C-alpha positions in Angstrom: 1.5 15.1 8.0 -1.4 15.2 10.4 -3.8 14.5 7.6 -1.6 11.7 6.3 -1.1 9.9 9.6 -4.7 10.7 10.8 -6.3 9.1 7.7 -3.8 6.3 6.9 -3.0 4.9 10.3 -4.5 4.2 13.8 -2.0 6.6 15.4 -3.8 9.2 17.4 -3.3 12.4 15.4 -5.7 15.2 15.4 -6.5 16.3 11.8 -6.8 20.1 12.0 -7.4 20.6 8.2 -9.7 18.6 6.0 -9.5 20.1 2.6 -8.1 19.3 -0.8 -4.9 21.3 -0.3 -4.1 19.4 2.8 -5.1 16.2 1.1 -2.7 16.8 -1.8 0.2 17.3 0.6 -0.8 14.3 2.6 -0.9 12.0 -0.4 2.5 13.3 -1.5 3.8 12.7 2.0 2.2 9.2 2.3 5.5 7.3 1.9 6.6 8.8 5.2 3.6 7.1 6.8 4.8 3.9 5.1 8.3 4.2 6.5 7.0 4.7 10.0 4.3 2.0 9.9 6.7 -0.3 8.1 9.4 0.2 10.7 7.0 -0.8 13.5 5.9 -3.9 11.6 9.4 -4.7 10.6 10.6 -4.6 14.2 7.8 -6.9 15.4 8.4 -9.3 12.5 12.2 -9.4 13.0 11.8 -10.1 16.7 9.3 -12.9 16.1 11.5 -14.3 13.3 14.6 -14.3 15.6 12.8 -16.3 18.2 10.3 -18.4 16.3 11.3 -18.6 12.7 10.7 -16.8 9.4 7.1 -17.9 8.8 5.8 -16.6 12.1 7.8 -13.5 11.6 6.1 -12.9 8.2 2.7 -13.5 9.8 3.5 -11.0 12.6 4.6 -8.3 10.1 1.5 -8.6 8.0 -0.7 -8.7 11.0 0.9 -5.6 12.6 0.6 -3.6 9.4 -3.1 -4.6 9.1 -3.7 -3.5 12.7 -1.8 -0.2 12.3 -4.2 0.7 9.4 -7.4 -0.9 10.8 -7.3 -3.2 7.7 -8.1 -0.1 5.7 -6.3 -1.1 2.5 -7.2 -4.7 2.7 -10.9 -3.7 3.0 -10.5 -1.6 -0.1 -8.9 -4.4 -2.0 -11.8 -6.7 -1.1 -14.4 -4.1 -2.1 -12.7 -3.4 -5.4 -12.5 -7.1 -6.2 -16.2 -7.5 -5.5 -17.1 -4.4 -7.5 -15.0 -5.3 -10.6 -15.8 -8.9 -10.3 -19.5 -8.3 -10.4 -19.4 -7.3 -14.0 -22.2 -4.7 -13.4 -22.3 -1.1 -14.7 -20.3 1.5 -12.8 -23.1 2.8 -10.7 -24.0 -0.8 -9.5 -20.3 -1.7 -9.0 -19.8 1.4 -6.8 -22.8 0.5 -4.8 -21.5 -3.0 -4.2 -18.1 -1.6 -3.2 -19.8 0.6 -0.6 -21.7 -2.3 1.1 -20.2 -3.5 4.4 -20.2 -7.2 3.5 -17.5 -9.0 1.5 -18.5 -11.2 -1.4 -16.7 -14.2 -2.9 -14.4 -12.2 -5.2 -13.3 -10.2 -2.2 -12.7 -13.2 0.0 -10.7 -15.0 -2.7 -8.6 -11.9 -3.5 -7.8 -11.4 0.2 -6.8 -15.0 0.7 -4.5 -15.0 -2.3 -2.9 -11.6 -1.6 -2.2 -12.4 2.1 -0.8 -15.8 1.3 1.5 -14.2 -1.3 2.7 -11.6 1.2 3.3 -14.1 3.9 5.1 -16.5 1.6 7.3 -13.8 0.1 8.2 -12.4 3.6 8.9 -15.8 5.0 11.5 -16.3 2.3 13.1 -12.9 3.2 13.1 -13.6 6.9 14.5 -17.0 6.1 17.7 -15.3 4.9 17.9 -13.2 8.0 15.7 -11.1 10.3 17.3 -8.0 8.9 16.5 -8.8 5.3 13.0 -9.7 6.3 12.6 -6.4 8.2 13.9 -4.4 5.2 11.4 -6.2 2.9 8.5 -5.2 5.2 9.8 -1.7 5.2 10.0 -1.6 1.4 6.6 -3.1 0.8 4.9 -0.7 3.3 6.6 2.3 1.6 5.8 1.2 -1.9 2.1 0.9 -0.9 2.0 4.5 0.1 4.0 5.6 -3.0 1.2 4.1 -5.0 -1.3 6.4 -3.2 0.5 9.5 -4.5 0.4 8.1 -8.0 -3.2 7.2 -7.6 -4.1 10.9 -6.9 -2.5 12.4 -9.9 -4.3 15.4 -11.4 -5.2 13.3 -14.4 -7.1 10.9 -12.3 -10.7 11.9 -11.4 -13.0 10.8 -8.5 -15.5 8.1 -9.2 -18.2 9.8 -7.0 -18.5 12.9 -4.8 -17.8 12.6 -1.1 -15.4 10.5 0.9 -11.6 10.3 1.0 -11.3 9.5 -2.7 -13.1 12.7 -3.8 -11.1 14.7 -1.3 -7.7 13.7 -2.7 -8.4 12.8 -6.3 -6.7 15.0 -9.0 -4.6 16.8 -6.4 -1.0 15.5 -6.8 1.2 16.7 -9.7 3.5 14.1 -11.5 6.5 16.0 -10.2 5.3 15.7 -6.5 4.7 12.0 -6.9 8.1 11.5 -8.6 9.9 13.4 -5.8 8.0 11.5 -3.1 8.8 8.1 -4.6 12.4 9.1 -5.3 13.0 10.3 -1.8 11.5 7.0 -0.4 13.7 5.0 -2.8 16.8 6.9 -1.7 16.1 6.3 2.0 15.6 2.5 1.3 18.8 2.4 -0.7 20.7 3.8 2.2 19.1 1.3 4.6 19.8 -1.6 2.2 23.5 -1.0 2.6 23.2 -2.5 6.1 22.1 -5.8 4.6 25.2 -6.2 2.6 23.3 -6.5 -0.7 23.1 -4.1 -3.7 22.0 -0.6 -2.8 19.7 -0.8 -5.8 17.8 -3.9 -4.7 15.2 -2.2 -2.4 14.6 0.9 -4.5 14.2 -1.2 -7.6 11.7 -3.4 -5.9 9.7 -0.4 -4.7 9.6 1.1 -8.2 8.5 -2.3 -9.7 5.9 -2.7 -6.9 4.4 0.8 -7.4 4.3 0.1 -11.2 2.3 -3.1 -10.5 -0.5 -0.9 -9.2 -0.8 1.1 -12.4 -2.8 -1.5 -14.4 -5.3 -1.8 -11.6 -5.6 1.9 -11.3 -6.2 2.2 -15.1 -8.8 -0.5 -14.9 -10.7 1.1 -12.1 -10.7 4.5 -13.8 -11.9 3.0 -17.0 -14.5 0.8 -15.3 -15.7 3.1 -12.5 -15.0 6.5 -14.0 -12.3 7.4 -11.4 -11.0 6.5 -7.9 -12.5 6.0 -4.5 -10.9 5.4 -1.2 -11.4 1.7 -1.8 -9.5 2.0 -5.1 -6.6 3.7 -3.4 -6.5 0.9 -0.8 -6.5 -1.7 -3.5 -3.6 -0.1 -5.3 -1.7 0.2 -2.1 -2.0 -3.6 -1.4 -1.2 -4.4 -5.0 2.0 -2.3 -4.8 3.0 -3.9 -1.5 2.5 -7.4 -2.9 4.3 -6.5 -6.1 7.3 -5.2 -4.2 7.5 -8.5 -2.2 7.4 -10.5 -5.4 10.2 -8.3 -6.9 12.3 -8.9 -3.8 11.8 -12.6 -4.0 12.8 -12.6 -7.7 15.8 -10.4 -7.1 17.0 -12.8 -4.4 
């Protein structure tokens, strides 16, 4: 848990172990981080939506989540977009991803993803502050479920060093399935308070996490494996896919 919260959030947690065994357990426990960060962002969004409307509530939720992660996943998404969009060989693409600046592909991807997230959340907050808050919670949890699936033992690291190499190929399919299933069950129970189907939130989480799979496969095939940026990109893809699913499910 220290590894998970220390690497995936701004919360002040001292990481006492930095090895692959701890990394494996941290990625399997990542949905817990999603529930905690999602709850904080959901509370802020619901409060703003209650006083100022659904659109501002959506912006507040997305902003709080970005602040709670130092924009880590958004940065990864932009870097992966630049790397894949460059059309260059794997070594050059990885070098582009490691640079501190953001190119046109990254900017465009960030704009579209953030607009999609805000628009989808605004619709959920438009129903009620509670429904919007649960949507925030579901998307944040789905993003961290995608991290566990991105670190399966069949997925190699693209390069040595960094968080990606530390956690790549560490999580078993059973651990990822149990982690996602537990998160889905927790969301199903919370969804009962909204008066909708108990399957709505867990179904959206599963669909959202599934949306990250094509990107993961593309990155592994194109780059040779995962990096920390790739994990961040899959997290944001899963979050956005979850919000799309909730919008379609009504």
